[in-house]
MDAnalysis code that builds the backbone (N, CA, C; Angstrom):
import MDAnalysis as mda
import numpy as np

u = mda.Universe.empty(123, n_residues=41, atom_resindex=np.repeat(np.arange(41), 3), trajectory=True)
u.add_TopologyAttr("name", ["N", "CA", "C"] * 41)
u.add_TopologyAttr("resid", np.arange(1, 42))
u.add_TopologyAttr("resname", ["UNK", "UNK", "UNK", "UNK", "UNK", "UNK", "UNK", "UNK", "UNK", "UNK", "UNK", "UNK", "UNK", "UNK", "UNK", "UNK", "UNK", "UNK", "UNK", "UNK", "UNK", "UNK", "UNK", "UNK", "UNK", "UNK", "UNK", "UNK", "UNK", "UNK", "UNK", "UNK", "UNK", "UNK", "UNK", "UNK", "UNK", "UNK", "UNK", "UNK", "UNK"])
u.atoms.positions = np.array([
    [0.765, -1.004, -0.222],
    [-0.115, 0.096, 0.047],
    [0.727, 1.390, -0.298],
    [-0.026, 2.511, 0.397],
    [0.743, 3.916, 0.162],
    [1.353, 4.069, 1.297],
    [2.887, 4.539, 1.283],
    [3.682, 4.835, 2.183],
    [3.381, 6.488, 2.559],
    [3.615, 6.783, 1.469],
    [3.653, 9.161, 1.775],
    [3.145, 9.689, 0.770],
    [2.275, 10.585, 0.202],
    [2.607, 10.645, -0.802],
    [1.987, 11.600, -0.326],
    [2.826, 13.080, -1.123],
    [2.472, 14.657, -0.040],
    [2.505, 15.280, -1.851],
    [0.790, 15.371, -2.332],
    [1.046, 16.228, -3.286],
    [-0.416, 16.392, -3.251],
    [-1.261, 17.912, -3.092],
    [-2.923, 17.980, -4.062],
    [-2.745, 18.370, -5.066],
    [-4.247, 18.351, -5.663],
    [-4.632, 18.617, -7.559],
    [-5.818, 19.096, -7.237],
    [-5.784, 19.782, -7.652],
    [-7.165, 20.676, -8.435],
    [-7.393, 20.731, -9.426],
    [-8.311, 20.054, -9.540],
    [-8.827, 20.162, -11.112],
    [-10.600, 19.821, -12.043],
    [-10.895, 20.264, -12.981],
    [-12.019, 20.409, -13.470],
    [-12.326, 19.151, -14.948],
    [-13.034, 18.244, -14.823],
    [-13.294, 17.704, -15.205],
    [-14.739, 17.509, -16.026],
    [-15.017, 18.467, -17.142],
    [-15.838, 18.973, -18.206],
    [-16.869, 17.802, -18.459],
    [-18.017, 17.670, -19.109],
    [-19.165, 16.617, -18.975],
    [-18.715, 15.761, -20.124],
    [-18.457, 14.681, -20.157],
    [-18.148, 13.461, -21.010],
    [-16.073, 13.917, -21.002],
    [-15.823, 13.973, -19.963],
    [-14.225, 14.593, -20.329],
    [-14.291, 12.927, -19.384],
    [-12.885, 12.374, -19.377],
    [-12.031, 11.104, -18.709],
    [-11.015, 11.702, -18.170],
    [-11.186, 11.553, -16.640],
    [-9.654, 11.548, -16.054],
    [-9.202, 11.073, -15.252],
    [-8.174, 9.971, -15.421],
    [-7.786, 9.129, -14.844],
    [-6.511, 8.274, -16.321],
    [-7.119, 6.659, -16.347],
    [-6.034, 5.319, -17.302],
    [-4.573, 6.109, -17.267],
    [-3.908, 5.969, -15.977],
    [-2.740, 5.698, -15.192],
    [-3.598, 4.733, -13.954],
    [-1.775, 4.476, -13.240],
    [-2.131, 4.241, -12.431],
    [-0.784, 4.564, -11.297],
    [-1.113, 4.503, -10.114],
    [-0.213, 5.310, -9.353],
    [0.698, 3.902, -8.196],
    [1.946, 3.914, -8.132],
    [1.950, 2.071, -7.236],
    [2.749, 3.311, -6.286],
    [2.218, 4.656, -5.795],
    [3.368, 4.321, -4.706],
    [2.240, 5.264, -3.416],
    [1.251, 5.742, -4.796],
    [0.076, 6.778, -4.124],
    [-1.376, 5.737, -4.071],
    [-1.877, 6.729, -2.803],
    [-3.586, 6.061, -3.384],
    [-5.335, 7.793, -3.605],
    [-5.622, 7.363, -4.652],
    [-5.651, 8.920, -4.925],
    [-6.784, 9.375, -3.876],
    [-7.822, 10.360, -4.020],
    [-8.826, 10.371, -3.224],
    [-9.514, 11.494, -3.849],
    [-10.841, 11.580, -4.163],
    [-11.782, 11.876, -5.352],
    [-12.763, 12.657, -4.617],
    [-12.909, 14.074, -4.819],
    [-14.557, 15.272, -3.912],
    [-15.085, 15.722, -5.326],
    [-16.215, 15.169, -5.466],
    [-16.670, 15.087, -6.268],
    [-18.112, 16.036, -5.855],
    [-18.113, 17.276, -6.036],
    [-19.581, 17.963, -5.859],
    [-20.179, 18.861, -6.871],
    [-21.528, 19.068, -7.010],
    [-22.482, 19.742, -8.251],
    [-22.458, 18.724, -8.814],
    [-22.293, 17.671, -9.219],
    [-22.510, 16.088, -10.350],
    [-22.620, 15.564, -10.832],
    [-23.004, 14.242, -10.757],
    [-22.781, 13.102, -10.890],
    [-22.424, 12.445, -11.691],
    [-21.410, 11.483, -11.343],
    [-20.223, 10.855, -11.906],
    [-20.339, 9.496, -12.276],
    [-19.361, 8.378, -12.781],
    [-19.325, 7.520, -13.091],
    [-17.523, 6.575, -12.825],
    [-17.635, 6.530, -11.911],
    [-16.338, 5.415, -11.746],
    [-15.813, 4.344, -12.138],
    [-14.938, 3.833, -12.871],
    [-14.829, 2.329, -13.274],
    [-13.320, 1.666, -13.197],
])
């Protein structure tokens, strides 16, 4: 599992957009979604 990852990123995903298509081997990601419905696959 993740040991320590000290990074914060703020982003915007437009309708129909994709975020991801990559993998982190040393960190976990947490997503906070507001004002929209979403699907995680």
